NUMARDREN-52837 format. One record per residue (C-alpha): residue number from 1; residue in one letter; x, y, z. Coordinates in pm, 1 decimal, padded with zeros to 6 digits. Example, Ala and Ser with C-alpha at 12.3 -4.5 7.8 and 13.67 -1.06 7.14 Angstrom:
# NUMARDREN-52837
ZAFI,1,a,01230.0,-00450.0,00780.0 .
ZAFI,2,s,01367.0,-00106.0,00714.0 .
//
This chain:
# NUMARDREN-52837
ZAFI,1,m,12450.0,04956.7,10211.8 .
ZAFI,2,n,12375.1,05042.1,10572.3 .
ZAFI,3,l,12014.1,05127.7,10565.9 .
ZAFI,4,i,11776.0,05155.7,10849.1 .
ZAFI,5,s,11511.8,04893.8,10860.7 .
ZAFI,6,s,11192.0,04927.5,11082.0 .
ZAFI,7,d,11332.6,04692.7,11344.5 .
ZAFI,8,t,11663.6,04870.0,11395.1 .
ZAFI,9,r,11702.2,05172.9,11615.9 .
ZAFI,10,a,11861.5,05480.1,11484.2 .
ZAFI,11,f,12201.2,05568.2,11611.1 .
ZAFI,12,v,12151.8,05942.8,11529.3 .
ZAFI,13,e,11803.7,06084.6,11518.6 .
ZAFI,14,f,11654.9,06429.9,11442.2 .
ZAFI,15,a,11306.1,06450.1,11555.8 .
ZAFI,16,h,11099.7,06756.4,11440.8 .
ZAFI,17,v,11416.2,06975.2,11456.5 .
ZAFI,18,q,11387.8,07335.9,11370.2 .
ZAFI,19,k,11654.9,07618.1,11378.6 .
ZAFI,20,s,11610.3,07995.9,11352.5 .
ZAFI,21,y,11863.7,08260.3,11421.0 .
ZAFI,22,d,11625.8,08549.7,11434.1 .
ZAFI,23,g,11319.4,08398.0,11570.8 .
ZAFI,24,v,11135.3,08463.9,11247.6 .
ZAFI,25,s,11288.0,08274.1,10955.3 .
ZAFI,26,l,11371.7,07901.7,10983.1 .
ZAFI,27,v,11710.6,07785.8,10852.8 .
ZAFI,28,v,11610.7,07413.1,10927.6 .
ZAFI,29,k,11251.5,07322.9,10889.1 .
ZAFI,30,d,11093.3,07038.9,11075.1 .
ZAFI,31,l,11386.9,06795.9,11012.8 .
ZAFI,32,n,11320.7,06425.0,11077.6 .
ZAFI,33,l,11610.0,06200.2,10999.6 .
ZAFI,34,a,11733.1,05869.8,11127.0 .
ZAFI,35,i,12099.6,05741.0,11066.3 .
ZAFI,36,g,12203.8,05385.6,11132.1 .
ZAFI,37,k,12492.3,05271.1,11329.6 .
ZAFI,38,g,12784.7,05233.4,11105.9 .
ZAFI,39,e,12635.8,05439.2,10815.6 .
ZAFI,40,f,12812.2,05690.2,10604.7 .
ZAFI,41,l,12542.0,05952.2,10557.5 .
ZAFI,42,t,12621.2,06270.5,10359.9 .
ZAFI,43,m,12419.5,06596.6,10388.3 .
ZAFI,44,l,12443.2,06756.2,10048.0 .
ZAFI,45,g,12303.9,07080.3,09920.9 .
ZAFI,46,p,12375.4,07430.7,09802.2 .
ZAFI,47,s,12510.5,07705.7,10031.0 .
ZAFI,48,g,12243.9,07823.2,10286.6 .
ZAFI,49,s,12034.7,07500.9,10250.4 .
ZAFI,50,g,12075.5,07417.4,10616.2 .
ZAFI,51,k,12310.7,07114.5,10605.8 .
ZAFI,52,t,12602.9,07267.1,10810.4 .
ZAFI,53,t,12370.1,07404.0,11063.1 .
ZAFI,54,c,12234.2,07046.1,11114.1 .
ZAFI,55,l,12581.4,06931.7,11154.0 .
ZAFI,56,m,12665.1,07204.8,11409.0 .
ZAFI,57,m,12352.8,07111.6,11608.9 .
ZAFI,58,l,12450.1,06752.9,11617.6 .
ZAFI,59,a,12799.5,06851.7,11731.5 .
ZAFI,60,g,12674.4,07079.7,12006.4 .
ZAFI,61,f,12791.6,07408.1,11856.3 .
ZAFI,62,e,12439.3,07526.1,11777.0 .
ZAFI,63,t,12134.1,07464.8,11966.3 .
ZAFI,64,a,11799.1,07355.0,11815.9 .
ZAFI,65,t,11516.4,07600.5,11845.4 .
ZAFI,66,h,11267.9,07327.9,11855.4 .
ZAFI,67,g,11266.6,06943.9,11846.8 .
ZAFI,68,e,11505.8,06675.6,11979.2 .
ZAFI,69,i,11842.8,06527.0,11871.1 .
ZAFI,70,l,11924.7,06176.3,12001.4 .
ZAFI,71,l,12247.8,05988.4,11992.6 .
ZAFI,72,d,12223.7,05610.5,12055.0 .
ZAFI,73,g,11864.4,05670.1,12190.9 .
ZAFI,74,r,11984.9,05948.3,12433.6 .
ZAFI,75,p,11863.7,06295.9,12396.4 .
ZAFI,76,i,12173.3,06531.7,12376.7 .
ZAFI,77,n,12016.4,06884.3,12326.4 .
ZAFI,78,q,12146.1,06982.4,12670.2 .
ZAFI,79,v,12482.4,06790.0,12663.9 .
ZAFI,80,p,12777.7,07010.1,12601.2 .
ZAFI,81,p,13000.8,06937.5,12288.8 .
ZAFI,82,h,13293.1,06789.0,12478.5 .
ZAFI,83,q,13072.9,06540.4,12656.8 .
ZAFI,84,r,12912.6,06403.3,12342.7 .
ZAFI,85,g,13208.3,06181.7,12240.6 .
ZAFI,86,i,13188.6,06282.5,11880.1 .
ZAFI,87,g,13490.1,06337.2,11649.5 .
ZAFI,88,m,13500.4,06632.8,11422.5 .
ZAFI,89,v,13692.6,06723.2,11104.0 .
ZAFI,90,f,13670.7,07063.4,10955.7 .
ZAFI,91,q,13767.5,07217.4,10619.9 .
ZAFI,92,n,14031.6,07445.2,10779.2 .
ZAFI,93,y,14185.9,07143.5,10981.0 .
ZAFI,94,a,14159.8,07340.0,11316.6 .
ZAFI,95,l,14508.8,07218.9,11422.1 .
ZAFI,96,f,14696.2,07377.5,11701.7 .
ZAFI,97,p,14991.6,07551.6,11533.4 .
ZAFI,98,h,15222.7,07565.2,11843.5 .
ZAFI,99,m,15177.4,07191.9,11891.1 .
ZAFI,100,t,15357.4,06893.0,11715.0 .
ZAFI,101,v,15142.4,06641.3,11533.0 .
ZAFI,102,a,15167.9,06401.0,11830.8 .
ZAFI,103,e,15061.3,06684.8,12071.6 .
ZAFI,104,n,14769.9,06764.2,11850.0 .
ZAFI,105,l,14647.0,06412.8,11895.2 .
ZAFI,106,a,14729.4,06396.3,12251.8 .
ZAFI,107,f,14504.8,06681.7,12341.7 .
ZAFI,108,p,14172.4,06510.6,12308.2 .
ZAFI,109,l,14314.8,06225.0,12506.6 .
ZAFI,110,e,14443.1,06433.1,12791.2 .
ZAFI,111,v,14107.3,06616.4,12816.2 .
ZAFI,112,r,13959.5,06254.8,12868.8 .
ZAFI,113,g,14201.7,06194.6,13140.7 .
ZAFI,114,m,14382.7,05921.9,12971.5 .
ZAFI,115,g,14725.2,05797.0,13103.7 .
ZAFI,116,k,15049.6,05858.0,12921.1 .
ZAFI,117,s,15126.3,05503.9,12816.5 .
ZAFI,118,e,14764.7,05459.3,12662.7 .
ZAFI,119,r,14791.1,05790.3,12497.7 .
ZAFI,120,e,15112.6,05708.5,12321.8 .
ZAFI,121,t,14965.7,05367.2,12199.4 .
ZAFI,122,k,14652.3,05535.0,12056.8 .
ZAFI,123,i,14838.7,05840.2,11887.0 .
ZAFI,124,r,15082.2,05572.4,11725.5 .
ZAFI,125,s,14778.8,05366.7,11606.6 .
ZAFI,126,a,14571.9,05668.2,11472.4 .
ZAFI,127,l,14884.1,05803.7,11274.4 .
ZAFI,128,d,14952.7,05469.9,11133.5 .
ZAFI,129,m,14594.3,05444.6,11002.4 .
ZAFI,130,v,14655.6,05759.0,10807.6 .
ZAFI,131,q,15029.0,05677.4,10712.3 .
ZAFI,132,m,15159.1,05990.4,10923.9 .
ZAFI,133,w,15351.7,05831.5,11202.8 .
ZAFI,134,p,15692.9,05960.0,11067.1 .
ZAFI,135,f,15564.9,06311.7,11090.6 .
ZAFI,136,a,15467.2,06281.8,11461.6 .
ZAFI,137,n,15722.7,06546.5,11566.2 .
ZAFI,138,r,15659.1,06810.4,11301.6 .
ZAFI,139,r,15434.8,07118.7,11345.0 .
ZAFI,140,p,15128.6,07178.3,11111.0 .
ZAFI,141,s,15327.8,07455.7,10927.2 .
ZAFI,142,q,15575.3,07193.9,10814.9 .
ZAFI,143,l,15310.1,06984.6,10645.7 .
ZAFI,144,s,15127.2,07006.5,10318.5 .
ZAFI,145,g,14746.0,07071.7,10302.8 .
ZAFI,146,g,14684.9,06690.9,10246.4 .
ZAFI,147,q,14911.2,06588.6,10527.6 .
ZAFI,148,q,14736.2,06844.6,10761.0 .
ZAFI,149,q,14399.6,06695.3,10663.4 .
ZAFI,150,r,14524.1,06340.6,10749.2 .
ZAFI,151,i,14625.2,06468.5,11092.8 .
ZAFI,152,a,14302.2,06629.2,11147.8 .
ZAFI,153,l,14132.9,06302.6,11052.1 .
ZAFI,154,a,14360.0,06117.5,11292.4 .
ZAFI,155,r,14291.7,06347.5,11577.2 .
ZAFI,156,a,13910.5,06294.6,11529.9 .
ZAFI,157,l,13958.7,05912.6,11536.2 .
ZAFI,158,v,14236.3,05891.2,11821.5 .
ZAFI,159,f,13984.5,05855.3,12106.3 .
ZAFI,160,d,13770.6,05581.9,11918.2 .
ZAFI,161,p,13448.3,05794.1,11884.9 .
ZAFI,162,k,13140.2,05596.6,11768.6 .
ZAFI,163,l,13048.0,05913.3,11550.6 .
ZAFI,164,v,13264.2,06141.8,11333.9 .
ZAFI,165,l,13130.2,06458.7,11180.0 .
ZAFI,166,m,13298.1,06613.5,10875.1 .
ZAFI,167,d,13231.4,06956.2,10749.3 .
ZAFI,168,e,13356.6,07007.0,10391.6 .
ZAFI,169,p,13675.5,06834.6,10506.4 .
ZAFI,170,l,13840.2,06820.0,10150.6 .
ZAFI,171,g,13724.9,07159.5,10015.4 .
ZAFI,172,a,14076.0,07306.2,10053.8 .
ZAFI,173,l,14253.9,07036.6,09860.9 .
ZAFI,174,d,14342.0,07029.2,09487.8 .
ZAFI,175,k,14121.0,06791.9,09262.4 .
ZAFI,176,q,14360.7,06493.4,09251.4 .
ZAFI,177,l,14438.6,06484.4,09613.3 .
ZAFI,178,r,14061.5,06540.6,09704.9 .
ZAFI,179,e,13975.4,06232.7,09499.3 .
ZAFI,180,h,14236.9,06025.3,09666.4 .
ZAFI,181,m,14133.0,06136.4,10022.0 .
ZAFI,182,q,13768.7,06051.9,09938.4 .
ZAFI,183,f,13873.0,05677.9,09893.3 .
ZAFI,184,e,14097.7,05691.5,10209.1 .
ZAFI,185,i,13808.1,05833.0,10428.8 .
ZAFI,186,k,13568.3,05567.4,10274.0 .
ZAFI,187,h,13813.8,05278.7,10336.0 .
ZAFI,188,l,13864.6,05390.0,10700.7 .
ZAFI,189,h,13489.0,05413.2,10757.0 .
ZAFI,190,e,13451.2,05067.8,10625.2 .
ZAFI,191,n,13741.9,04924.8,10826.2 .
ZAFI,192,l,13663.4,05086.1,11156.8 .
ZAFI,193,g,13286.5,05055.9,11133.8 .
ZAFI,194,i,13215.6,05406.3,11272.8 .
ZAFI,195,t,12923.5,05625.0,11190.6 .
ZAFI,196,v,13003.1,05925.2,10966.7 .
ZAFI,197,v,12778.4,06230.9,10904.5 .
ZAFI,198,y,12957.6,06422.6,10619.6 .
ZAFI,199,v,12856.2,06765.2,10476.8 .
ZAFI,200,t,12945.4,06878.7,10123.4 .
ZAFI,201,h,12816.0,07072.7,09821.9 .
ZAFI,202,d,13014.8,06851.4,09586.4 .
ZAFI,203,q,12777.5,06595.0,09429.1 .
ZAFI,204,g,13061.1,06360.5,09297.3 .
ZAFI,205,e,13213.5,06340.0,09651.0 .
ZAFI,206,a,12869.6,06260.6,09787.0 .
ZAFI,207,l,12805.9,05998.2,09529.1 .
ZAFI,208,t,13150.8,05825.8,09579.2 .
ZAFI,209,m,13154.0,05801.5,09940.9 .
ZAFI,210,s,12804.7,05773.2,10086.9 .
ZAFI,211,d,12580.1,05481.7,10190.9 .
ZAFI,212,r,12299.9,05734.9,10177.2 .
ZAFI,213,i,12253.8,06098.7,10072.1 .
ZAFI,214,a,12018.0,06363.3,10216.4 .
ZAFI,215,v,11975.8,06636.9,09961.7 .
ZAFI,216,f,11902.3,06965.5,10141.2 .
ZAFI,217,n,11720.4,07265.2,09988.9 .
ZAFI,218,d,11585.1,07570.8,10183.0 .
ZAFI,219,g,11605.2,07393.1,10525.8 .
ZAFI,220,r,11437.9,07064.0,10410.8 .
ZAFI,221,i,11537.3,06732.0,10277.2 .
ZAFI,222,e,11421.0,06711.5,09923.4 .
ZAFI,223,q,11507.0,06329.5,09897.8 .
ZAFI,224,l,11691.2,06080.2,10112.6 .
ZAFI,225,a,11826.1,05779.9,09917.0 .
ZAFI,226,t,12128.1,05571.9,09811.3 .
ZAFI,227,p,12361.4,05738.5,09559.8 .
ZAFI,228,a,12232.8,05515.8,09284.1 .
ZAFI,229,d,11863.5,05579.1,09360.5 .
ZAFI,230,l,11926.6,05968.5,09376.3 .
ZAFI,231,y,12117.7,05963.5,09039.6 .
ZAFI,232,e,11892.1,05723.7,08854.0 .
ZAFI,233,r,11560.6,05795.5,09023.1 .
ZAFI,234,p,11532.8,06162.5,09122.6 .
ZAFI,235,e,11184.9,06245.3,09291.8 .
ZAFI,236,n,11175.6,06598.5,09161.2 .
ZAFI,237,s,11338.5,06848.7,08935.7 .
ZAFI,238,f,11558.7,07001.0,09215.9 .
ZAFI,239,v,11730.1,06674.1,09288.5 .
ZAFI,240,a,11751.7,06592.5,08911.7 .
ZAFI,241,g,11925.4,06921.1,08844.6 .
ZAFI,242,f,12155.5,06913.3,09164.9 .
ZAFI,243,i,12279.6,06567.0,09119.8 .
ZAFI,244,g,12512.3,06531.1,08838.6 .
ZAFI,245,e,12449.4,06690.0,08475.9 .
ZAFI,246,n,12094.2,06664.0,08355.0 .
ZAFI,247,n,11900.4,06740.0,08036.9 .
ZAFI,248,k,11564.7,06907.8,08078.2 .
ZAFI,249,l,11306.0,06929.6,07803.7 .
ZAFI,250,p,10988.4,07138.9,07888.8 .
ZAFI,251,g,10652.9,06997.2,07784.3 .
ZAFI,252,v,10285.3,06927.3,07865.5 .
ZAFI,253,i,10133.8,06598.9,07972.1 .
ZAFI,254,e,09894.2,06467.4,07703.4 .
ZAFI,255,e,09821.2,06126.6,07873.5 .
ZAFI,256,i,09915.7,05910.9,08176.7 .
ZAFI,257,r,09843.8,05546.9,08194.8 .
ZAFI,258,e,09998.8,05231.7,08333.4 .
ZAFI,259,g,10325.3,05397.1,08452.3 .
ZAFI,260,h,10383.2,05592.0,08126.6 .
ZAFI,261,a,10342.1,05963.9,08048.1 .
ZAFI,262,l,10295.2,06086.3,07688.4 .
ZAFI,263,v,10457.8,06445.1,07669.3 .
ZAFI,264,r,10414.1,06699.3,07404.9 .
ZAFI,265,l,10747.7,06902.1,07373.8 .
ZAFI,266,a,10766.6,07266.0,07274.0 .
ZAFI,267,n,10817.1,07168.9,06902.2 .
ZAFI,268,g,10514.4,06956.7,06911.5 .
ZAFI,269,e,10682.9,06620.3,06912.7 .
ZAFI,270,l,10548.9,06354.8,07138.0 .
ZAFI,271,i,10776.0,06147.7,07372.4 .
ZAFI,272,d,10728.2,05883.5,07616.2 .
ZAFI,273,a,10846.4,05921.1,07982.1 .
ZAFI,274,v,10818.5,05766.9,08338.4 .
ZAFI,275,p,10571.3,05995.0,08535.1 .
ZAFI,276,v,10732.4,06097.3,08859.2 .
ZAFI,277,n,10576.2,06433.1,08993.4 .
ZAFI,278,v,10293.6,06459.9,08751.3 .
ZAFI,279,s,09946.6,06314.9,08752.7 .
ZAFI,280,a,09717.4,06470.7,08496.6 .
ZAFI,281,k,09669.0,06571.5,08142.1 .
ZAFI,282,g,09757.4,06932.9,08062.1 .
ZAFI,283,q,10013.8,06964.4,08347.6 .
ZAFI,284,k,10335.6,07125.3,08255.4 .
ZAFI,285,t,10647.3,06903.0,08303.3 .
ZAFI,286,l,11023.6,06887.3,08277.3 .
ZAFI,287,v,11144.2,06568.4,08102.1 .
ZAFI,288,s,11476.0,06472.1,08256.4 .
ZAFI,289,i,11740.0,06270.6,08050.6 .
ZAFI,290,r,12095.0,06199.8,08169.7 .
ZAFI,291,p,12353.0,06296.9,07896.7 .
ZAFI,292,e,12523.3,05957.4,07903.5 .
ZAFI,293,r,12207.0,05780.4,07837.0 .
ZAFI,294,v,12161.6,05972.9,07489.9 .
ZAFI,295,e,12282.0,05778.3,07193.5 .
ZAFI,296,f,12353.7,05896.5,06836.2 .
ZAFI,297,k,12496.6,05587.7,06666.2 .
ZAFI,298,p,12233.3,05450.4,06415.2 .
ZAFI,299,e,12330.8,05083.8,06502.2 .
ZAFI,300,l,12257.6,05148.6,06879.0 .
ZAFI,301,l,11931.6,05318.2,06829.1 .
ZAFI,302,a,11709.7,05010.3,06913.7 .
ZAFI,303,v,11356.1,04960.9,06802.0 .
ZAFI,304,d,11211.8,05077.2,07133.7 .
ZAFI,305,t,11438.5,05382.4,07145.5 .
ZAFI,306,h,11277.8,05720.0,07114.5 .
ZAFI,307,t,11444.4,05924.3,06850.7 .
ZAFI,308,i,11435.6,06296.8,06787.1 .
ZAFI,309,e,11616.4,06539.2,06554.1 .
ZAFI,310,a,11907.3,06737.3,06690.3 .
ZAFI,311,e,12158.5,07000.3,06567.2 .
ZAFI,312,v,12519.3,06998.1,06696.6 .
ZAFI,313,i,12614.3,07333.7,06846.8 .
ZAFI,314,e,12952.3,07251.0,06980.3 .
ZAFI,315,v,13173.6,06959.4,07070.3 .
ZAFI,316,i,13415.2,06973.7,07367.4 .
ZAFI,317,y,13705.5,06729.0,07404.8 .
ZAFI,318,m,13736.4,06612.2,07765.6 .
ZAFI,319,g,13996.7,06331.1,07744.2 .
ZAFI,320,d,13816.4,06033.2,07841.3 .
ZAFI,321,l,13473.7,06164.0,07674.1 .
ZAFI,322,f,13329.5,06403.1,07431.1 .
ZAFI,323,r,13064.4,06656.2,07547.0 .
ZAFI,324,t,12849.8,06737.9,07273.8 .
ZAFI,325,v,12598.6,07038.8,07298.0 .
ZAFI,326,l,12286.3,06999.7,07085.0 .
ZAFI,327,k,11976.3,07198.0,06984.0 .
ZAFI,328,v,11680.2,06967.0,07062.1 .
ZAFI,329,a,11311.0,07062.1,07053.3 .
ZAFI,330,g,11405.0,07427.3,07063.4 .
ZAFI,331,q,11638.0,07384.7,07361.3 .
ZAFI,332,a,12007.1,07481.9,07291.3 .
ZAFI,333,d,12156.5,07339.9,07602.7 .
ZAFI,334,f,12085.2,06964.1,07545.7 .
ZAFI,335,v,12403.7,06772.1,07620.8 .
ZAFI,336,l,12512.6,06419.3,07481.3 .
ZAFI,337,k,12826.6,06249.7,07653.9 .
ZAFI,338,s,13004.9,05983.5,07443.9 .
ZAFI,339,r,13302.9,05784.1,07538.4 .
ZAFI,340,n,13629.0,05851.4,07371.9 .
ZAFI,341,t,13674.7,05501.1,07222.7 .
ZAFI,342,m,13872.6,05371.0,06929.9 .
ZAFI,343,g,13703.7,05455.9,06605.5 .
ZAFI,344,q,13474.5,05712.0,06790.1 .
ZAFI,345,r,13310.9,05935.8,06524.3 .
ZAFI,346,v,13331.1,06292.9,06643.3 .
ZAFI,347,l,13021.9,06521.6,06562.6 .
ZAFI,348,a,13086.6,06852.9,06381.4 .
ZAFI,349,p,12914.1,07181.3,06482.2 .
ZAFI,350,g,12604.1,07242.0,06231.2 .
ZAFI,351,e,12576.5,06868.0,06189.0 .
ZAFI,352,r,12205.9,06748.1,06196.6 .
ZAFI,353,l,12122.7,06399.2,06325.5 .
ZAFI,354,r,11881.7,06181.5,06510.4 .
ZAFI,355,i,11950.1,06100.0,06872.7 .
ZAFI,356,g,11768.1,05873.1,07099.9 .
ZAFI,357,w,11715.2,05727.7,07437.2 .
ZAFI,358,a,11521.0,05447.6,07609.1 .
ZAFI,359,p,11172.0,05559.1,07734.6 .
ZAFI,360,q,11258.3,05446.9,08084.6 .
ZAFI,361,d,11559.2,05686.9,08095.6 .
ZAFI,362,a,11332.1,05990.3,08051.1 .
ZAFI,363,r,11149.0,06115.1,08351.9 .
ZAFI,364,a,10858.2,06347.4,08364.2 .
ZAFI,365,l,10915.8,06560.2,08674.7 .
ZAFI,366,d,10757.0,06885.4,08820.6 .
ZAFI,367,a,10792.5,07191.0,08607.4 .
//
């Protein structure tokens, strides 16, 4: 993982950056963010959370209302977009329809005053990177959506930028092609060593591709961490609910000591959890448990596993797994995910059983 240590200068830095469009409400609120050289950082969040505005300020298409943005230690607030040396990839590809593929790639090189011979070498190299050289003389209208996205990516890379910004670049592709392109972009990033700032609202995309993820909500970063840390150790209920599927059991803190919280659920049952955003007895909490960490096979319910009674509401076959919806402690939306393995017992609606999870897989978060 490319993480920034205290002795490494940030390659991209937002220092107390704010953005308002009307002079009253802030779309971005006092953003402080450091991105390391060669890092793949994803800005993830719901619509209107401020992530795309941050990307546009970094690109130079929007101006910060307050604060400073630095690139490789140099303030760029007053530097026009075409002088920042940043590659951009958009969701709608933004290719020139009247130009061939090769002419689309030549454009940013011509703007930079590059000679014809060098241009041809760079165009061939960039198209080879995305396996699109045979299509050099076609126009965008003669290409599929996935092919157009590859060309847009090649155009962003053709002038060897040190920083590439991507705004929902795979949003217009179908699921299978989108997943394939995720790995292609990630491999290009690893091979070229470029810094990538990527914007998406797709959690799976962010988890698959990123070194670190900044989860945005209402103009602020709720948590900045590696994909594994975000998924396994969310710092609040917003992050837990936004990253992947998550069960939430409301309750009240009965006791906190030595890194453990005793929580009384709505049905009166007591369970053990890891205290995260709670600190005192009587405090309301939401206990977070990932569906894949819940077990129902008696032989796998270990001695230290907390068990609780559940009733099966519905079972959904999803090919590689079964998604079982349960009623637990009065909550009728508790989900259990089990792999579709040989000999797997499929639960039936109306069935009552005991389910369980390890105490360290339950997190007592803010209510």
